[in-house]
N, C-alpha and C positions, 0 to 999 in steps of 0.2 A: 040426132043432135039438131037443135033448131039454130036459126041464124044468130041469135043473141049469144048462144053458147059458143058458136064457131068464132064470132068476133072477139069474144072474151078469150078464147083459146089462143088466137094469134096476137092478142094484146100483150101477152107476157113478153118482156123485152128481148130475150134470146130468140124466141120463136118469131117475133116480129122482124128481127134482124135477118134470120134465115129466109123468111118470106121475101124480104126486100131484095136480097141477093138473087134468089130464084126468080122473082118477078122481072128483075133487070136482065138476067142472063139465061133464064129458062132451063138450063141444064148445066150442072156444076159437079165436079168430082168431090168426093168426100174430103180429100186432103186440101183442095182449094177452099172449100167452105170452112173447114176447121181452121186453116191458117189465116184466112181473110178475117174471120170473126174472132180469132184468138181464143178458141174453145178447146177444152180437153176432149179426148176421144169419148169418154163417158158422157160428158155434158152434151156433145153433139148427138150422140146416139140416142140419148133419152128424148131430146126435143124432136129429132127427126122421126122417131117412132111415134110420138104423139101426133105430129102433123100427118104422118102417113096413115095412121088409124082414122083420122078425120078426113081423109081423101084430099088433102091439100097438096101433097107431094107423093111421088112414087120413087122407089129406089130400084136399081138394077145393077148387076155386075156387067161390066163392059170390058172388052179387050183394050188394053193400053200398051204402050211401047214396052213397058217392063212387066207385063203380065196383066192380070185382071185388076180392075179398080171398081169401087162402088161409086155410082153416079146418082145424083138426085135430079128429078125433073118436076117442075111445078105442073100440077094438073089443071084442066079447064076449070074444075071446081075451085081449086086453089086461087086461080087468077080472079075468078068472080068474087070469092070471099075477100081477097086482098083489096080489090077495087071497092067493094062495099065498105070495108073497114076504113079505107082512105076517105070515102065520101062522108062517113059518119064523123071522122076526125075533123074534116074540113068544116062541116056544119057546126061542130062544137067550137072550133076556133073562131068562126065567123060570129058566133054569139057572144064572144068576149068583147066588152067595150074597150075602145082604144084609149080612153081617158083615164084608165086606172093603172 
C-alpha cells in the first residue's frame, strides 16, 4: 500500500476518529474506544481490522480487573501516517483563500 492509499484509508471519518483517539492516548481499551466514539461493536471491529491490516494499529488481549480485554495501540507506522495526513490537511486548508 502506498502513502496515498494509506492517507485515503484513514481519511474515512470513523477511521480518522479512531486514529485521533489512539494518537492522543496511544493505548485504549476496546470498550473505551467504542463508547467514546459511540460505535457499535461490529462497526468498531470492521474499522480496527482495516487499520490493523494497514499496520496503523495493533490489538492485543490484556489482563484487566474483570478478566481479559482487547486493547488497541497505535503503531509507529500509524503515528507517522497520521502526522502525514495532518500535514496534508493543513496544506489543503492553508491554500483556501480567506476572502471567500
